[in-house]
C-alpha positions in Angstrom: -19.2 -23.6 -29.7 -17.9 -25.9 -26.4 -19.1 -24.4 -23.5 -17.2 -27.1 -20.9 -13.4 -27.3 -21.2 -10.6 -29.3 -19.3 -7.8 -27.8 -17.8 -6.0 -29.3 -20.4 -7.6 -27.6 -23.2 -6.9 -24.2 -21.2 -4.2 -21.4 -21.3 -3.6 -18.1 -20.3 -4.6 -16.6 -23.5 -8.7 -17.8 -22.9 -9.3 -14.5 -20.0 -12.2 -14.1 -21.8 -13.5 -17.2 -22.1 -12.8 -18.9 -19.1 -12.1 -16.2 -16.8 -9.1 -15.8 -14.8 -9.2 -18.4 -12.0 -9.3 -21.0 -14.9 -6.9 -19.7 -17.2 -4.2 -19.7 -14.1 -5.7 -23.3 -13.2 -5.2 -24.4 -16.7 -2.0 -22.4 -17.4 -0.4 -24.6 -14.3 -1.7 -27.5 -15.6 0.1 -27.4 -19.0 2.8 -26.5 -17.1 2.4 -29.5 -15.1 2.1 -28.5 -11.6 0.1 -30.5 -9.2 -3.2 -29.3 -9.9 -6.4 -31.5 -9.0 -8.4 -32.2 -12.5 -11.1 -29.7 -13.4 -13.2 -28.4 -16.2 -14.6 -24.8 -16.5 -18.3 -23.9 -17.5 -17.4 -20.8 -19.9 -18.6 -17.4 -20.0 -21.0 -18.5 -23.2 -23.0 -20.2 -20.6 -23.4 -17.3 -18.6 -24.0 -14.9 -21.6 -26.7 -16.9 -22.6 -28.3 -16.4 -19.4 -27.8 -13.2 -18.7 -29.4 -12.3 -22.0 -32.7 -14.4 -20.7 -32.9 -12.5 -17.9 -32.5 -9.0 -19.8 -29.0 -8.0 -17.7 -28.4 -5.6 -19.9 -31.5 -3.8 -19.0 -30.5 -3.5 -15.4 -27.1 -2.3 -15.5 -28.3 0.3 -18.1 -30.3 1.5 -14.8 -27.6 1.3 -12.1 -28.5 3.2 -9.5 -27.9 2.0 -5.5 -30.0 -1.1 -5.8 -28.3 -2.5 -9.4 -26.5 -5.5 -6.9 -29.3 -6.6 -5.9 -31.4 -6.2 -8.9 -29.2 -8.2 -10.6 -28.9 -11.5 -8.6 -32.5 -11.4 -8.4 -33.1 -11.6 -12.3 -30.0 -14.2 -12.5 -31.6 -16.3 -9.4 -35.0 -16.4 -11.2 -33.7 -17.3 -14.9 -33.9 -21.0 -15.8 -30.5 -22.5 -16.6 -30.8 -23.7 -20.4 -31.1 -26.9 -21.4 -28.5 -27.1 -23.6 -25.9 -25.8 -20.9 -27.2 -28.1 -18.1 -26.6 -31.4 -20.4 -23.0 -30.0 -20.8 -23.0 -29.4 -16.9 -23.5 -32.9 -16.0 -22.1 -34.7 -18.6 -18.5 -32.7 -18.1 -19.4 -33.2 -14.1 -20.0 -37.4 -14.8 -16.4 -37.7 -17.0 -14.9 -35.8 -14.0 -16.0 -39.1 -11.9 -19.0 -37.7 -10.2 -17.5 -37.5 -7.1 -17.2 -34.4 -4.8 -15.8 -31.5 -6.5 -15.5 -27.5 -5.5 -17.3 -25.3 -7.4 -15.8 -21.9 -8.1 -16.7 -18.5 -9.6 -14.1 -17.5 -12.2 -14.8 -14.0 -13.4 -13.2 -12.4 -17.1 -11.8 -9.5 -14.2 -10.7 -11.8 -11.8 -7.0 -12.7 -10.9 -5.3 -9.7 -13.2 -2.1 -8.3 -12.2 -3.4 -5.1 -11.1 -7.0 -6.3 -9.5 -7.2 -9.5 -8.2 -10.5 -9.7 -7.0 -9.8 -12.3 -4.5 -13.0 -13.3 -2.6 -15.4 -11.1 -4.5 -17.1 -14.2 -6.2 -17.9 -17.1 -4.4 -16.7 -20.5 -4.0 -19.2 -23.8 -2.9 -17.1 -26.8 -1.6 -17.4 -30.8 -1.8 -20.5 -30.4 -3.9 -22.0 -33.9 -4.7 -24.6 -34.5 -7.8 -25.3 -32.8 -10.6 -28.1 -31.1 -9.0 -26.3 -29.7 -6.6 -23.8 -28.8 -9.1 -25.9 -26.8 -11.6 -27.4 -25.0 -8.2 -24.2 -24.0 -7.2 -23.0 -23.0 -10.7 -26.3 -20.7 -10.8 -25.3 -18.8 -7.4 -21.8 -18.3 -8.7 -23.3 -16.8 -11.4 -25.0 -14.6 -9.1 -22.0 -14.4 -6.6 -21.1 -11.5 -9.9 -23.3 -9.1 -8.2 -23.0 -9.2 -4.7 -22.6 -5.2 -3.0 -18.7 -6.1 -2.7 -18.1 -7.3 -5.9 -20.1 -4.3 -7.7 -18.4 -1.8 -5.4 -14.8 -3.3 -6.2 -15.1 -3.2 -9.8 -16.4 0.4 -9.5 -13.4 1.5 -7.3 -10.9 -0.1 -9.5 -12.4 1.4 -12.8 -13.9 -2.0 -14.5 -17.0 -1.6 -16.8 -19.9 -3.6 -15.1 -21.4 -4.5 -18.6 -17.8 -5.9 -19.8 -17.5 -8.2 -17.1 -18.7 -12.2 -17.7 -18.3 -15.3 -15.4 -17.2 -18.8 -16.0 -17.4 -21.5 -13.5 -14.7 -23.6 -12.0 -15.5 -27.6 -11.2 -12.5 -29.1 -9.2 -12.1 -32.3 -7.9 -12.0 -32.2 -4.4 -9.2 -32.2 -2.4 -10.4 -33.9 0.9 -7.0 -31.8 2.9 -5.6 -32.9 6.0 -4.0 -29.6 6.0 -4.0 -26.8 3.9 -4.3 -22.9 3.2 -2.5 -20.2 1.4 0.7 -19.4 0.5 2.5 -16.1 -0.7 5.5 -15.8 -2.9 7.1 -12.7 -1.5 5.8 -11.1 1.5 2.6 -9.2 1.5 3.5 -6.7 4.2 7.2 -5.8 3.6 7.5 -6.2 0.2 10.6 -8.8 0.2 10.6 -10.7 -2.7 11.2 -14.5 -3.1 9.8 -15.3 0.2 7.6 -17.9 1.0 4.7 -16.8 3.4 2.8 -19.7 4.9 -0.5 -19.9 6.4 -1.6 -23.0 7.8 -4.6 -24.8 9.2 -6.0 -28.4 9.9 -8.7 -29.1 7.8 -10.2 -27.4 4.6 -8.0 -24.2 3.6 -11.6 -22.4 3.4 -11.0 -21.8 7.8 -7.8 -20.1 6.7 -8.8 -18.1 3.5 -11.8 -16.7 5.3 -9.9 -15.9 8.3 -12.3 -17.4 10.5 -8.7 -19.4 12.2 -5.8 -17.7 13.5 -3.5 -20.3 11.5 -0.1 -21.5 11.8 2.4 -19.3 10.4 6.0 -20.1 8.6 8.4 -17.9 6.3 10.8 -19.7 4.2 13.6 -19.1 2.0 13.0 -20.8 -1.2 16.2 -20.5 -2.5 18.0 -22.1 0.6 15.6 -24.3 2.0 16.1 -21.8 5.8 12.8 -21.8 7.6 13.3 -18.1 8.8 9.7 -18.0 10.9 7.7 -20.6 12.9 4.5 -19.4 14.9 1.8 -21.4 16.1 -1.8 -20.4 15.5 -4.9 -21.4 18.3 -6.4 -23.5 15.4 -9.7 -23.4 16.9 -11.7 -23.1 13.7 -11.6 -26.5 11.8 -13.5 -27.2 8.4 -14.3 -30.4 7.1 -16.2 -32.5 4.2 -19.2 -34.1 5.4 -19.9 -37.4 3.7 -23.3 -36.6 1.9 -22.1 -33.1 0.6 -21.6 -29.7 1.9 -18.6 -29.0 5.0 -19.0 -28.4 8.8 -17.5 -25.8 10.9 -15.9 -27.6 14.1 -15.2 -25.2 17.4 -12.3 -26.7 19.2 -11.4 -25.4 22.6 -8.2 -24.6 23.8 -5.0 -24.1 21.6 -2.5 -26.1 20.2 1.1 -25.1 20.0 1.7 -28.3 17.8 2.6 -26.9 14.5 0.4 -28.7 11.4 3.2 -28.9 9.0 6.6 -30.6 9.3 10.2 -28.3 8.4 10.0 -30.8 5.7 6.4 -29.9 4.4 7.3 -26.1 4.6 10.0 -26.8 2.2 8.2 -28.6 -0.2 5.6 -25.6 -0.2 8.2 -23.4 -0.5 9.7 -25.4 -3.6 6.4 -25.4 -5.3 5.7 -21.7 -4.7 8.9 -20.8 -6.1 8.4 -23.0 -9.6 4.9 -21.2 -9.8 6.6 -18.0 -9.4 9.2 -19.0 -11.9 6.0 -20.0 -14.3 4.5 -16.9 -14.3 7.5 -14.6 -14.0 5.6 -12.3 -10.9 5.3 -13.2 -7.0 2.0 -15.1 -6.9 -0.8 -15.8 -4.0 -1.7 -19.2 -4.1 -3.8 -21.6 -2.1 -2.8 -25.1 -1.5 -3.6 -28.3 0.3 -2.3 -31.6 1.3 -4.6 -34.7 1.6 -4.5 -37.8 3.4 -1.7 -39.4 2.0 0.8 -36.8 2.2 0.1 -35.5 -1.5 0.3 -31.8 -2.1 -2.2 -29.7 -4.6 -2.1 -26.4 -5.7 -5.9 -25.6 -6.0 -5.3 -21.7 -7.1 -3.0 -19.1 -8.1 -3.0 -15.5 -8.6 -0.5 -12.6 -9.0 0.1 -10.3 -5.7 -1.7 -7.3 -6.7 -0.5 -5.0 -3.5 3.4 -5.2 -3.9 4.7 -2.2 -5.4 6.9 -2.6 -8.6 10.7 -3.0 -8.4 12.7 0.0 -9.3 15.9 -1.3 -11.5 15.8 -4.6 -10.4 18.7 -5.9 -12.7 21.3 -3.9 -11.1 23.7 -6.5 -8.4 24.0 -6.0 -5.7 20.9 -4.8 -2.4 20.0 -0.9 -3.7 18.3 1.7 -1.7 15.5 3.3 -3.8 14.0 6.3 -2.5 10.7 8.0 -4.2 11.0 11.4 -6.0 7.4 11.7 -5.4 6.6 11.5 -2.0 9.9 14.3 -2.1 8.1 16.6 -4.4 4.6 16.2 -3.0 3.1 14.3 -5.7 1.7 10.6 -4.5 -0.1 9.8 -8.1 1.9 8.6 -11.1 3.7 10.7 -13.7 3.2 10.8 -17.6 5.2 9.3 -19.9 6.2 12.6 -21.0 6.5 14.0 -17.9 9.0 11.5 -16.6 11.0 12.1 -19.6 10.9 15.2 -18.8 12.5 14.7 -15.2 14.9 12.1 -16.5 16.3 15.6 -18.9 16.3 17.6 -16.1 18.4 15.3 -14.1 20.6 14.2 -16.5 21.6 18.0 -16.3 21.6 18.0 -12.6 24.3 14.8 -12.8 26.2 16.9 -15.3 27.0 19.7 -12.7 28.4 17.0 -10.7 30.3 15.1 -13.7 28.3 12.4 -13.8 26.3 13.7 -17.4 24.4 10.2 -18.7 26.0 8.9 -22.2 22.0 9.5 -23.2 20.3 12.5 -21.2 17.0 11.2 -22.6 17.4 7.6 -20.5 18.0 10.1 -17.3 21.2 9.4 -15.2 22.3 6.0 -13.6 21.2 7.0 -10.3 17.4 7.4 -11.5 14.9 4.8 -12.6 11.0 4.2 -12.9 8.5 2.3 -11.0 4.9 2.5 -10.9 5.3 5.3 -13.1 7.1 6.9 -10.5 10.8 8.3 -10.4 13.0 6.3 -7.7 16.8 7.9 -6.8 18.9 5.1 -6.3 20.8 5.9 -2.8 22.8 3.0 -2.6 26.4 5.0 -3.2 25.4 7.9 -0.5 24.3 5.1 2.0 27.6 2.9 1.8 30.1 5.8 1.9 31.1 7.6 4.8 30.3 11.2 3.8 26.7 10.0 2.6 26.1 8.8 5.9 26.7 12.0 7.3 25.1 14.7 5.0 22.3 12.5 3.7 20.5 11.9 7.0 20.8 15.8 7.9 19.7 17.1 4.3 16.4 14.6 4.0 15.9 15.9 7.9 14.9 19.3 6.7 12.4 18.2 3.5 11.5 14.7 4.5 12.1 13.4 8.4 10.3 10.3 8.2 12.7 9.4 5.3 15.9 10.2 7.2 14.7 8.4 10.1 13.9 5.0 7.4 17.7 5.2 6.3 19.1 5.6 9.7 17.9 2.2 10.4 19.2 1.0 7.6 22.9 1.6 8.4 22.7 -1.3 10.8 22.3 -3.7 7.9 24.9 -5.5 7.0 24.4 -5.7 3.3 24.3 -2.0 3.2 27.7 -1.3 5.4 30.2 1.5 4.4 32.2 0.4 1.0 33.2 4.1 0.0 35.6 5.4 2.7 37.0 8.0 0.9 35.5 12.0 0.8 37.3 12.7 -2.5 34.8 12.0 -4.9 31.8 13.9 -2.8 34.8 17.0 -2.4 35.5 16.6 -6.2 31.9 16.6 -7.4 30.7 19.2 -5.2 33.7 21.7 -6.0 32.4 20.8 -9.8 29.1 21.6 -8.8 30.2 25.0 -7.2 32.2 26.2 -10.3 29.6 25.4 -12.6 27.0 27.4 -10.4 29.4 30.6 -9.6 28.4 29.4 -6.0 31.4 31.7 -4.3 30.2 35.0 -6.1 26.6 33.9 -5.5 27.9 33.8 -1.8 29.3 37.2 -1.6 27.2 38.6 -3.2 24.4 37.3 -0.8 26.5 38.3 2.6 27.7 42.0 0.8 25.3 43.2 -2.1 21.7 41.8 -1.3 20.5 44.3 -4.2 22.9 42.3 -6.9 22.0 39.1 -5.5 18.4 39.9 -5.7 19.0 41.6 -9.1 20.4 38.1 -9.8 17.2 36.5 -9.3 15.2 38.5 -11.6 17.3 38.5 -14.7 17.3 34.7 -14.4 13.6 35.0 -14.6 13.8 37.5 -17.3 16.4 35.3 -19.2 14.1 32.2 -18.7 11.0 34.1 -20.2 13.2 34.8 -23.6 14.1 31.3 -23.5 10.5 29.9 -23.5 9.8 31.8 -26.3 9.1 29.9 -29.3 8.6 31.2 -33.0 5.0 30.4 -34.3 6.1 28.7 -37.7 8.6 26.5 -35.8 7.6 22.6 -37.1 7.2 19.8 -34.9 10.6 18.5 -34.5 12.4 22.0 -33.9 9.5 22.1 -31.1 10.7 19.1 -29.3 14.5 19.8 -29.7 13.6 23.5 -28.1 11.9 21.5 -25.4 14.7 18.7 -25.0 17.0 21.7 -24.7 15.1 23.7 -22.4 14.7 20.8 -20.0 18.1 19.5 -19.8 19.8 22.8 -19.1 16.8 23.7 -16.7 18.4 22.3 -13.6 22.2 24.3 -14.3 20.4 27.5 -14.7 17.9 27.4 -12.0 19.7 25.9 -9.1 22.7 29.1 -9.2 20.0 30.8 -6.7 20.4 28.0 -4.2 23.5 29.7 -2.9 22.0 32.1 -2.2 19.3 30.5 -0.3 21.7 28.4 1.5 23.8 31.1 2.5 20.2 33.0 4.2 20.1 29.8 6.3 23.7 29.1 7.2 23.4 32.8 8.5 20.1 31.6 10.4 22.5 29.1 11.9 25.1 31.2 13.0 23.1 33.5 14.5 21.6 30.6 17.0 25.4 29.6 17.8 25.8 33.3 18.3 23.1 34.0 20.6 22.5 31.3 22.7 18.6 30.5 21.0 17.9 27.2 19.7 16.7 26.9 16.2 13.7 25.3 17.4 12.8 28.8 19.7 13.5 30.8 16.4 10.9 30.2 13.8 8.9 33.0 14.1 12.0 34.8 12.0 10.8 32.6 9.5 7.4 34.5 9.5 6.1 36.0 6.2 8.7 36.2 4.6 9.6 38.4 1.5 10.5 37.1 -1.7 8.7 33.9 -1.8 6.6 33.1 -5.0 4.3 30.8 -3.6 3.1 33.1 -0.6 2.6 36.4 -3.0 0.9 33.9 -5.6 -1.4 32.8 -2.4 -2.1 37.0 -1.0 -2.6 38.0 -4.5 -5.4 35.5 -4.7 -6.8 36.3 -1.5 -6.7 40.1 -2.7 -8.6 39.6 -5.8 -11.3 38.1 -3.9 -12.0 41.7 -2.0 -12.2 43.6 -4.6 -14.3 41.7 -7.1 -18.3 40.6 -7.6 -19.3 38.1 -5.5 -21.9 37.1 -7.5 -21.9 34.5 -8.8 -19.1 33.2 -7.2 -21.6 32.4 -3.9 -24.1 30.3 -6.1 -22.4 28.5 -9.2 -20.2 25.4 -8.6 -16.7 25.8 -10.0 -17.1 23.9 -13.5 -19.8 26.4 -14.7 -17.6 29.1 -13.2 -15.1 28.2 -15.3 -17.3 27.6 -18.2 -18.6 31.1 -18.0 -14.8 32.5 -17.7 -13.5 31.0 -20.9 -16.6 32.6 -22.2 -16.1 36.2 -21.1 -19.2 36.5 -19.1 -18.2 37.0 -15.8 -18.7 40.0 -14.0 -16.6 42.3 -15.1 -13.5 43.1 -12.8 -13.9 39.3 -12.3 -13.0 38.9 -15.7 -10.0 40.7 -15.5 -8.9 40.3 -12.2 -9.3 36.6 -13.0 -7.5 36.9 -16.3 -4.4 39.0 -15.2 -3.4 36.3 -12.5 -3.5 33.5 -14.7 -1.4 35.9 -16.7 0.7 35.9 -13.7 0.3 32.3 -11.9 -1.4 30.1 -14.8 1.5 27.8 -15.4 0.8 26.4 -12.0 -1.5 23.6 -10.8 -1.6 20.6 -8.7 1.0 18.0 -9.1 2.7 20.4 -11.4 5.9 19.1 -12.0 4.1 16.3 -14.4 4.6 18.3 -17.6 1.7 16.4 -18.8 -1.0 17.8 -17.0 -3.3 20.5 -17.6 -1.9 24.2 -15.9 -4.3 26.9 -14.3 -4.6 28.7 -17.3 -5.9 25.8 -19.4 -8.4 24.4 -16.6 -9.4 27.5 -14.2 -11.5 25.6 -12.1 -9.6 24.7 -8.9 -8.8 28.6 -8.8 -12.2 29.6 -9.2 -13.2 27.1 -7.2 -11.0 28.7 -4.3 -12.1 32.0 -4.8 -15.8 30.7 -4.4 -14.8 29.6 -1.0 -13.1 32.8 -0.1 -16.3 34.9 -1.2 -18.4 32.5 0.5 -16.6 33.1 4.3 -18.0 35.8 6.4 -15.8 38.8 7.3 -12.8 37.6 8.4 -11.8 40.6 9.8 -8.7 40.3 12.1 -8.8 36.7 10.6 -8.1 37.9 6.8 -5.2 36.4 5.7 -3.4 39.8 4.4 -3.7 41.1 8.1 -2.3 37.6 9.6 0.7 37.7 7.5 1.5 41.6 8.2 1.2 40.8 11.7 3.5 37.7 11.1 6.1 40.2 9.3 6.0 42.5 12.6 6.4 39.6 14.7 9.7 38.3 12.9 11.2 41.5 13.2 10.8 41.7 17.0 12.0 38.4 16.9 15.2 39.5 15.4 15.5 42.3 17.7 14.9 39.9 21.0 17.5 37.4 19.3 19.9 40.3 18.5 19.2 41.4 22.2 20.4 38.0 23.7 23.5 38.3 21.2 24.7 41.5 22.3 24.6 40.7 26.3 27.5 38.0 25.2 29.1 40.9 23.3 28.5 44.1 21.2 29.9 42.3 18.3 28.0 39.3 18.6 24.6 41.8 18.4 25.3 43.5 16.1 26.2 40.0 13.4 23.2 38.2 14.6 20.9 41.5 13.3 22.6 41.3 10.2 22.5 37.2 10.1 18.9 37.4 10.8 18.0 40.4 8.6 19.9 38.6 5.8 17.7 35.3 6.5 14.3 37.0 6.2 15.9 38.9 2.5 16.4 35.3 1.1 15.0 32.9 3.2 11.9 33.2 0.9 13.6 32.6 -2.2 13.7 28.5 -1.5 10.4 28.6 -3.7 11.9 30.3 -6.9 14.1 27.5 -8.1 11.4 25.4 -8.5 8.9 28.4 -9.4 11.0 28.9 -12.6 11.4 25.1 -13.3 7.2 24.7 -13.3 7.5 27.6 -15.6 9.9 25.8 -18.2 7.3 22.8 -17.9 4.2 24.6 -18.4 6.4 26.5 -21.5 7.2 22.8 -22.7 4.0 21.5 -22.2 2.0 24.4 -24.2 4.7 24.0 -27.5 3.8 20.0 -26.8 -0.1 20.8 -27.5 0.9 22.3 -30.5 2.9 19.5 -31.5 -0.1 16.8 -30.5 -2.3 19.5 -32.4 -0.7 18.8 -35.2 -0.4 15.1 -35.0 -4.6 14.8 -34.4 -4.2 17.0 -37.8 -2.4 14.6 -39.6 -4.3 11.4 -38.2 -1.9 10.1 -36.1 -3.6 10.7 -32.4 -6.9 11.0 -31.3 -6.6 14.3 -29.2 -3.6 16.4 -28.9 -3.2 15.7 -24.9 -2.3 12.4 -26.1 1.1 13.7 -26.8 2.0 13.8 -23.3 1.5 9.8 -23.0 4.7 9.5 -25.6 8.0 10.0 -24.9 10.2 13.0 -26.8 12.0 10.8 -28.9 8.7 8.8 -29.9 6.9 12.6 -31.0 10.3 14.0 -32.9 10.1 10.4 -35.1 6.3 10.8 -35.4 6.8 14.7 -36.5 9.8 13.7 -38.6 8.1 11.4 -40.6 5.1 13.7 -41.1 7.9 16.7 -42.3 9.7 14.0 -44.8 6.0 12.9 -46.3 5.4 17.5 -47.0 9.0 17.5 -48.6 9.6 17.4 -52.6 10.4 13.5 -52.8 14.3 12.8 -53.6 15.1 9.8 -55.4 16.6 8.1 -52.7 13.9 6.8 -50.3 13.5 8.5 -46.7 14.3 6.3 -43.7 11.0 5.1 -42.4 11.8 4.0 -38.8 8.5 6.5 -37.5 5.6 4.7 -35.4 2.8 4.1 -37.8 -0.8 5.9 -36.5 -1.6 2.6 -34.9 1.5 2.0 -33.4 1.3 5.4 -31.6 -2.5 5.0 -30.7 -1.9 1.8 -29.0 1.1 3.0 -27.2 -1.1 5.7 -26.2 -3.8 3.5 -25.1 -1.6 1.0 -23.5 0.2 3.9 -21.1 -2.7 5.7 -20.1 -4.5 2.2 -19.3 -1.0 2.1 -17.1 -1.4 5.6 -15.8 -5.3 5.4 -14.6 -4.1 2.4 -13.1 -1.3 3.6 -11.2 -3.4 6.7 -10.2 -5.8 3.7 -8.0 -3.2 3.0 -6.1 -3.6 3.6 -2.6 0.4 3.1 -1.0 3.7 4.1 -2.1 6.5 3.3 -0.6 9.0 6.2 0.5 12.1 4.0 0.8 12.2 0.6 -0.8 14.7 -2.0 -1.2 15.9 -3.5 -4.4 14.9 -7.0 -3.5 11.4 -5.5 -2.7 11.7 -4.5 0.7 10.1 -1.8 2.4 11.6 -0.8 5.7 9.1 1.3 7.1 7.1 -1.6 6.9 9.5 -3.8 8.9 10.0 -1.5 11.2 6.4 -1.2 11.5 5.9 -4.9 12.2 8.6 -4.9 14.4 7.2 -2.5 16.7 3.5 -4.1 16.6 1.6 -1.0 16.5 1.5 2.5 15.3 1.1 4.2 18.5 -2.1 5.4 20.8 -5.1 5.6 19.1 -5.6 9.1 20.3 -1.9 10.2 19.6 0.0 11.0 16.9 3.6 12.1 16.2 5.5 13.7 13.8 8.1 16.4 12.9 7.5 20.0 14.4 7.3 22.0 11.4 5.2 25.8 12.6 5.0 26.2 16.4 1.7 27.2 17.8 -0.8 25.2 19.2 -4.7 24.6 17.7 -7.5 23.0 18.8 -10.1 22.7 15.6 -12.2 19.9 13.8 -10.2 18.1 11.3 -10.6 18.4 7.3 -8.9 15.5 5.4 -8.3 16.4 1.7 -7.2 13.6 -0.7 -6.9 16.2 -3.6 -7.3 19.7 -3.4 -9.3 20.6 -6.6 -12.9 21.5 -5.4 -11.7 21.0 -1.7 -13.4 23.8 0.7 -12.0 24.5 4.2 -14.0 26.5 6.6 -11.9 29.0 8.4 -10.1 27.7 11.6 -10.4 23.8 10.5 -7.4 21.8 10.5 -5.9 20.5 6.7 -5.3 16.4 6.8 -3.8 15.6 4.0 -0.9 13.4 2.5 1.3 16.0 0.9 1.3 19.6 -0.3 2.5 21.1 -3.5 2.0 25.0 -4.7 -1.4 24.0 -5.8 -2.4 23.3 -2.1 -1.5 26.4 -0.7 -4.8 28.8 -1.5 -5.9 26.4 0.9 -3.6 27.1 3.6 -5.2 30.7 4.1 -8.6 29.7 6.0 -6.9 26.3 7.5 -6.5 26.9 11.6 -3.7 24.2 11.3 -1.9 21.2 9.1 -1.1 17.9 9.6 0.8 15.9 6.6 1.8 12.4 6.0 4.5 13.4 3.8 7.8 16.2 4.9 10.4 17.3 7.2 11.0 20.8 8.8 11.8 22.4 5.6 9.2 20.6 3.4 7.5 23.0 1.0 4.4 22.9 3.4 6.1 23.5 6.4 7.6 26.4 4.8 4.5 28.1 3.8 2.9 26.9 7.1 5.4 29.0 9.0 5.1 32.3 6.7 1.3 31.8 7.6 2.0 31.2 11.0 -0.2 28.1 10.9 0.9 25.3 13.9 2.0 22.6 11.7 3.3 19.2 12.1 4.7 16.8 9.1 5.8 13.4 8.4 2.7 11.8 10.4 2.0 8.5 9.8 -1.1 7.4 7.9 -2.8 10.5 9.3 -5.2 10.7 6.4 -6.8 6.8 7.6 -6.4 7.7 11.2 -8.0 11.0 11.4 -11.6 11.5 10.0 -12.5 14.4 8.8 -14.7 16.1 11.8 -13.0 14.9 14.8 -11.6 17.4 16.6 -7.3 17.6 17.1 -5.2 19.6 19.2 -1.6 20.5 16.9 0.7 21.2 18.7 3.5 22.3 16.1 6.2 23.1 18.7 6.5 19.4 20.0 5.5 17.5 16.5 2.0 15.9 18.4 -1.5 15.8 17.6 -3.9 14.9 20.5 -7.0 13.4 19.3 -10.2 15.0 21.6 
């Protein structure tokens, strides 16, 4: 095997042989891009050295000393003679002059992990012996602490990674730097963002210098920004090899690139991006003759994928995941379920899609997450009035972002008529019988509440699937349930809206601002999430405390499944899961397990409750009763203030607030019923998955959630056709094979796991990739004082206590009085609320799930706090003012 390959012999398919950097350099060379000539020492050379160093033994031992032990072994192992000869010969063929020696790992410059800067580069290397030494040090750099940690965080197996080494003719640069073909901060595509400094590019790449910055539009050649850096550090080549660092005094306002050079760079970046079909992070250099060279290119891995990039004109997309408090990705079947339900919702307004499986036209998928296209609303008069008000209640930060977009001339109002909105709303009102529901809520509250219970009973009936149903019948049943879910459960909302509408009326009649009426919303009856949390607390008060105080959640779950918990605990948990086992963390994704399947989270919460000392007056049940009494007093006080304005005002205000309390808690009921539907579909699809496993089409039943319903239906239909008596006419076999299904599952599971590692999800994104919130932050230049954070006031009250930053509720423990700081919440988080002293949330608005539950529990809460989980650390003392929306770090 040839261990040294010229760039012209390399293409993108040779990643395993030459690593990411060399594959890109070979690809660019073959594409005719200006790449300095060079060659690569393949991964086979590294394999030989790694085997001689017995590196597999070091990797198998693992442990905190892995990186240092692996480096030591590699550096102590001699380079095999055939490899040394190949290096010397290739170096001489290149001309024997100064070269750059760069690491090129097989897990490098990938679409999901660039590994930029994780391995070493050596510049201006002169002489064969020096090249060999640089090669050895590149091999060892695969095992730096930072490289090992980066692989671990990206889920890449250490034993699977190999290293090639690039040797490239040295460009003696007069000016060099980096160029992104999309703005890495705002996400805006088709923007050349260039950092440049005098001398070699190492000063810019390593961050040793404040470079000149240029931003250009490659399409027009317009230079949008020029900003001079101080350029106090210059790295230059030394005549005999190596480099020197020169520290310059003072600063220079003179730019190191001319406008013509900036335009040439931008045009070159556009060529590279077109070749790869994706935005690129490049390194470049300009030599003394003025020639422009590309020395590296890799994908920009931090950019979020574009939702529906093929739509005409600038579009505005809003993250459904953010709105639902689920920042991670959804499984393919979870996405498909949401698209079916959304198709049913669109039909209520007269916009049902031709194919319900594809979802409505205003919904798209990007980054394994769901997005809503809000462009029509943003560009209409009615939408600009309604959308911010609606979002202020559930996602206040998004409302502020959209408000900023209204001034963008590219998103000017083009839909001036209110007729389409009124027509759609009228259709919706007729379909869900909104006038009847409102009248019942006003004048026959028992009938209104009975209606919500009947819906639950009807839902339970619809969820039943005969045990002998075929897989195809189960898929058809699941699709019918999901398509019909939204029209059924949303019919509760006119009742809820009536309750909150009367709340606003009471404010107007009494003269009391809504912000001062929040006590009325304490301890609302009828909220299924609150009832669930209180039942879990009550269960903790009557079961045997052992073994909960001693054993981890995993062992408790094992004992529960084996029926080995103490009798009261076993029966109590069974009863709780019989009623609430359909719930879970990130429960909007039907592809994720429910508590009934994996009760470890709930058993862990019970264990946390049982480890607490006697809470006395701070027990959640006591606090809830106290909140209920406080709410009744608030109703009477507000009614009394209204009575001072007139007896009729007082009577209507009391009536209105009592109705608010009666119906306000039902806000959570539609989602509760939706989750029931999703859980029912999940149970049925697991049965289908088991049959596909039995037929050899899948490896495990849960793999079915990495397929779409149509794919499962086709595979199931093929199985049924095979089982049926053969007819003379051959069956139409369009179903995927077992190999196809397994490959799809593997690819989609990998994409899902990759997206699960993504640390940032935009809440609003434009179709050109711009994240408006990032643009606003860049303009302000600061996210505020270090000792104060602001957000949306969500639950009145002030509390001071230590912070507990929680990114995942599973296994989390919250001491009484600690302030829960989290990205967002769904009902799977709320058992933690029972012991929380306060709540700080990055997402949400005054009517978002976490805010509603916090008010009901009387927990001071501030939501919509940007970067709260990064700016606050566990143990930091906070003062949360839930009335003003401020958090003070003490």
